N, C-alpha and C positions, 0 to 999 in steps of 0.2 A: 145592791148598787155596783158590785164588782163585776158586772157582766162583761165578758170578753177579757177579763184580767186574771182569770184563774190560772193561766200558765206562767204568770210572772212569779218569780221566787220572792218570798217575804221572810223577814226575820222578826219574830215577835218578842218585844221587850216590855215586860210588865203589862201584857195584854194588848199592846199597840203593834199592829203589823206594818213594819217598815219595808219599803220597796228595796230589794237588793239590786242596786244599780249605781253606776257612776253618774255624774251630772250629765255627761254627754248621752249616755244610754237613756237617762230619764227624759231628756229633751227630745230624743228621737222617738221614744214611746209616746210622749204627749203630742208631738207633731203628727204622728200617724193617726192618733185618735181624733185630732182636730180635722185632718184631711178626710177621714172616714165619717165625719159628722157625728162622733160619739161624745156624749156628755161626761165631763170629768170634774170632780172636786179634788183639788190638791191641798193637802195640809203639810206645811213645813213644821215638823214637830221637834222641839228641843226638850230637854229634861223637864222644864217647867210645865209644858203642855202634857207630857206623859204623867206627871204627878197630879195635874188637874183631873186627868182621866181616872186616876186611882181614887180621888176624892169624890168624884161625881160620876156615877154609873151611866147616866144619860149621855154625858160628854164622851165617855169611853166608847159607848155604843156608836156614837157619831164617828169617832176616829176609826172604828172597825169597819164602818160602812163606806168610808171615803175610798174612792178608786185608787188614789195614790197618796201615801204618806212618806215624806222624805226625812232623812236624819239631819235636821238643822241644829247642829250642836255637836261639838267634839265629845261631849259626855255620852251621847247616844252611840257614837261610833266606838268609844272605849267600852261601853257596856256590851256591845255586840261581840267584842273580842273576849270579854270575861265569860260570856255564856257559850263560847266556842263556835259562834256563827258570825264571823266578822263581816261587817258591811264594807264595801269598797272605799268609800270616802264620805265626807260631809257634803251635803247638798243644801247650801244655804238659800233661804228664801230670796234674799236680795239678789244673789247671783242668778237664781233660777228665773226671776222676773226679767232680768236683762237678757238672759238666753232665749226666753220666749219672745221678747220684743225683737231680737235679731231675726227670729223666724217670721214674726209679724211683718217686719220690714222686707223680708224676702218674698213672702207670699201675698203681701198687701192685705193682711188681716185687719179687722176692726178691733179696737180695744177701748176699754172704759175704766174709769177709776171711781171708787166710792170709799169715802172715809177720811179720817184725819181732820185736822183743823182746816178752815177755809184757806189759810195762807199755804199750808203744806200741800193741800190737794191741788190748788191752782199752780203752785210752783213745780210740783211733780209732773203735772200735765205739760207745762211749758218745756221742762227738761226732756221729757220723752218725745215730744213733737220735734225738738231740735235734733236729738240723737238718732231718731228713727223716722225720717221724713216720708218714707214710702209706706209706713204703716198708717192705717186709717183711724185717726182720732175721732172717737164718738161721744166725747163729753166726760165731765167729771162732776162729782157731788161730794161735799164734805160730809163728815160723819155726824153732824149735829142737826139731825132732821126729825121732824115731828111725824106722827102717823100719816097725816095728810101729805106731807112732803115725801114720805117714804113711798106712798102710792104714786106720786109723780115720778119718782126715780124708777120704780118698777115699770111704769108705763113707757118711760123713755127707753129703758133697756129693751122692752118688747118691740118698740118701733125700730130701734137701731140694729138689733140682733148682732151684738158684738161676738167675735170669736173668743176674745179674752176679757175677763172681768177680774180686776184686782181690787180686793176689799181690805181696807186698813181700819178695822174697828177694834183691834186688839183681841187677844185670846181671852176667853173662849167665844166672845161675842161674834167675831168675824166668821168663825167656822159654823156657829149656830145659825147665823143670818144666811150664809150660803146654803146650808143644808135645808133650811126652811123654804127658800125661794127658788133654788136652782131647778127643781123638777118642773116648775111652771114657766121657766124663762128660756128664750131661744138663745142660749149661750153655750158654747162648746166647752170652755174651761173656765172655772172660777177658782181663785186662790186667795187665801188670807195672807196678807203681806206685812202685818204688824206695823213697825215703825219705818217701813221703806219709803213712804212718801216724805217723811221728815228728812231722810237722808237725800232723796232725790231733789228736794226743794232747797237743800243747803241749810236747813234749820238745825240739823244735827250732823256732825261729822262722823263718818265711818272710821273704824280703827285703821291706822296706817297698815300698809301691806305686810310689813315685817311682823306686826302683831297677829295678823290673820294667818301668816305662814306658821307661826309658833303656836297656833290654836289658842291664843290669849285674847281673842276679841271680846269675850265675856268680861275679862278683867278690865280691859280698856273702857268698856261701857260703864262698868261699876265705878271706876275712878273718875270718869267724866260726868257721870250721873249718880252721885252718892245716894240719892233717894231710892235707887234700885236695890239697896242692900237687903231689904226684907224679901224681895223676890229671889235673891241669890241663896237664901237659906234653904230653898227647895233643892239645891244641888247636892249637899251632903245627904239629904233625905233620899234623893234619887239613888245615889251610890249605895247607901245602906240597904235600900229596898231591893235593888238588883242583886246584891251579894247575898242577902238573906233569902231571897227567892231561890237562888242557886243551891243554898244549903238545904232548903226544904226539898227541892227536886232530887238532890242526891240521896237524901234519907229515904225517899220513897223508892 
């Protein structure tokens, strides 16, 4: 699936190939691919997603096949430094979504949303329509769909032919859903966006800018959503896995 992407430098962390690019360079690359009518799956991978890949070989294979994997987490950026191949910066999914919508507003691209709760999906759609009025809204569907409803969603996508498809089903479901359907859909770029619709709709507040600049957004989410503590346990496992992997490589 990485056709036309072979010249792009990547940094492999625990088997996951991250694009070595700034956010601006990533947006420029994705814009070129859309203009050239090339199909792209984008995965914004944090340490949690990397560890899911280590636990599930089929998911790791999916991450390796995706055209673009960005480092959505300061932990990934730090890990790249530990292995001596530093990534330029964090490329967060929420910010990349907005950057792509800026391009959609400029080029008049179509976009569509799939996933999250009915309230978050509808709220996110309204927010994007207001912020990017020149982009072409092609519809939204929440993530609570049956098999029959899924067929209707796919048929709608085929009719509308959106340039951008944002999917908020949570990892790993959103990446698996995209990988399963993207080959048969007239979509240029599909990206899993996790909880972005919740933030866009106002249901969940993003960390204040000062927390983001200090790379403590993960801590803000944990403090505001204590139920996330189990997921955060993967962070020390990720750190230990990266460091242990380096020890093994040096011994060889």
